[in-house]
N, C-alpha and C positions, 0 to 999 in steps of 0.2 A: 639148721638150729633155730633160726628166727621163726620159721613156720611152726616148729614144735613148741617154742616158747609162747608164741601167740595163741596156739591151740590150748595150751595150759591156762593161759590167762582167760580165754573165752569161757572155758569150763568153770573156772573159779568165779568169773563175773556172773554167769548164769545162776549159780548157786547163791551168790551174794544178792543179786537182783530180786531173788525170791524171798529175801530176808531170812535166809536159813543159816544156821550155825552148826558146824559139824562137831562130832565128838572130839575131834582133834583140837578144835578151838577151846572147848571147855577143859580138856585134859592139860593142854599147854598152859592155859591160864592158871590152873591149880598148881602146876609145877613151878611156874614163875613166882607165884605167891610164896612158895617155900623159901625163895632167895631174898625176899624183901627184908631189908634191915635199914633202920634210920640212917646209918652211916653211909649207905649206898645212894640214898636219895639225891644228894647234891651232885654226885658223879653222874648218875643217870640223867639228870636234868641237863647237865653240862654237855654230855655226849649227844643227847637228843637235839641240842641246839645247832649241831652241825648241819642238820637237814632243814633248818629254818632259812628264810631269806638272808638274814644278817649273818648266817654261817656260810651259806652257799656263795654269796657274792664275793667275799674275800677269797674263797677257794677257787672260784672261777677266774678271778683276776690273777691269782698266783699261777694258775695253770696256763693262762695266756702269756704271762711273763716268761715262764719256763720254755714254752713251745715257740716263742716268737722267732728265735734264731734257728733252731734245728728244723722246725716244720711250721712255716708261716701259714700254710694251708689249714692246718688243724688249729692253729692259734686263732684264726679268723672263724673257723667253723664251730669252735667250742661254745662261745656265747650263744650262737644261733641254735645249736643243738640243745643247750640247756633251756633256752626260751621255749623251744618246742616241747620240752619235757614238762614245763610248767603248764602249757596249754593242754597237753595230753592228760595230765592228772586232773585238771579242772573239769574237763569234759567227762572223764570216767567217773569222778566223784559225783558230779551233778546227775549223770545218767543213772547211777546205781543207788546212791543215797542210802547206804546201809549204816545203822548206828554203830558207834564204837562201844567197847566195854564200859566206858564211863558215861554212856548214853548220849554223847555229843554226836552231831550229824556228820555225814560225809566220811565214813570210815574206810571204805574200799575204793581204790587200793591205797596202800600207805604211800603218801607223797614223799615223805622223808626217804624211805627206802628206794623208791623209784628214782628220785633225783640222784642219790648217791651211787646207785647201781650204774646209771648212765655215766656219771662223772668219773668214778674210779674204774669202771669197766673200760672206758676210753683210755685212761692212763695205763691200764694193764695192757691193752692192745698196743699202744705206742711203745711201751717198754719192750714188748715181745718182738717188735720189728726194729728196735733200736740197735745200735752197735755197742751198747753197754755190756760189761762183762756179765757172765752168768750169775756171779755172786750178787751184784747190784740189782740185776733183774729179779732174782728171787726175793731179795729184801723188799723191792718195790711191790711185787705180787703179794707178799705177806702183809705189808702195810695197808695196801688197798683193801684186801679181803678182811683184815681185822677191823678196819674202820667201818665197813658196811655191816659186818656182823654185830659190832658193838652198838651201832645206831639201831639196827633191827631189834636187838634184845632190849634196848632202852625203851623202845616204843611199846613192847610187850610189858615191860616192868612198870611203866607209867600208866598202863591200862589205856593207852591211846589207840591201840589196835588189837584186833584178833590176829592169830597166826596166819589165817587165810588172807587177811588184809596185807600182811607182810609178803606172803607168797605171791599175791597179785602184783605188788610193786616190783618184786624180783622178776617175774615172768614178763610183765609188760616192759620193764626196763631193758631186759636182755633183747627182746624182740625189736624194740625201737632202736637200740644201740647198733645191733648187727645190720639192720636195714640202712641206718644212717652211714655206717662205715662203708657198706657196699656202694651206696650212692656217691659219697665223697670220693672214694678211690676210683670209681668208674669214671667220674667226671675228670679227675686228675689224669688218668691214663689217656683219655680221649684228647685232652689238651696237649699232652706230651706228644701223642701220635700226630696231631695236627701240626705242631711246631716242627717235628721231624720231617713230615711230608713237605712243609713249606721250605725247610732248609734244603731238602733234596731238589725241589723244583728250582730254587735259586742256583744251586750248584750246576744243574743241567743247563740252565739258561746261560750261566757264565761260560760253561764249556762250549756251548753253541756260538756265543759271541767270539770266543777266542778262535774257534775254528773258522768263523767267518772272516776274522781279521787276518788269519794266515792265508786265506784263499784270495783275498782282494788284490794283493800285489801281483799274483800270478795272472789274474784276469787282465789287469792293466797292462802288464808286459806283453801279453798276447795281442 
């Protein structure tokens, strides 16, 4: 899945690097314009702020606090993972430098969507492997998905991104997240295996010492 997502991102990035806009970009922009209402503007601005630094930092801190007891490994990994997300989007935006619908620079990929796909995608994964009931897991899935979709729509509504910018953020976020999960879980499994191997070695050593202690009196008696 990570390879497929990365391939999708590369295809989108090549198109964006050529400063091309698809028919889907223009059609989506026209459809989103039909939903524009003055009453929605404050809500869209507020939702969009979740992807800004002052929105992400409290979310990350909250995630670390929630994960600290049940999974300290992921509580420590989360800030590192999100810092990597920031570096990744900076490099991608700088390298491609495609203008936004509002003509501002660095439109591809959507950093807001990329960051939230990684953050809430990780929360979805941790919910899936948790011991929570099915009811709470599905509520969590729905909340994570709804947040990402709302922010993605807000970026289109505010003309901060084309739909292919949003798709680029989604595909790059999925690829990065899945590779990060594989890396963290592989390291964790190897550490557990190393500890188990060390414990087995200690047990064997203790058994050898006990057997040696049992033999000594016999040798002395002889």
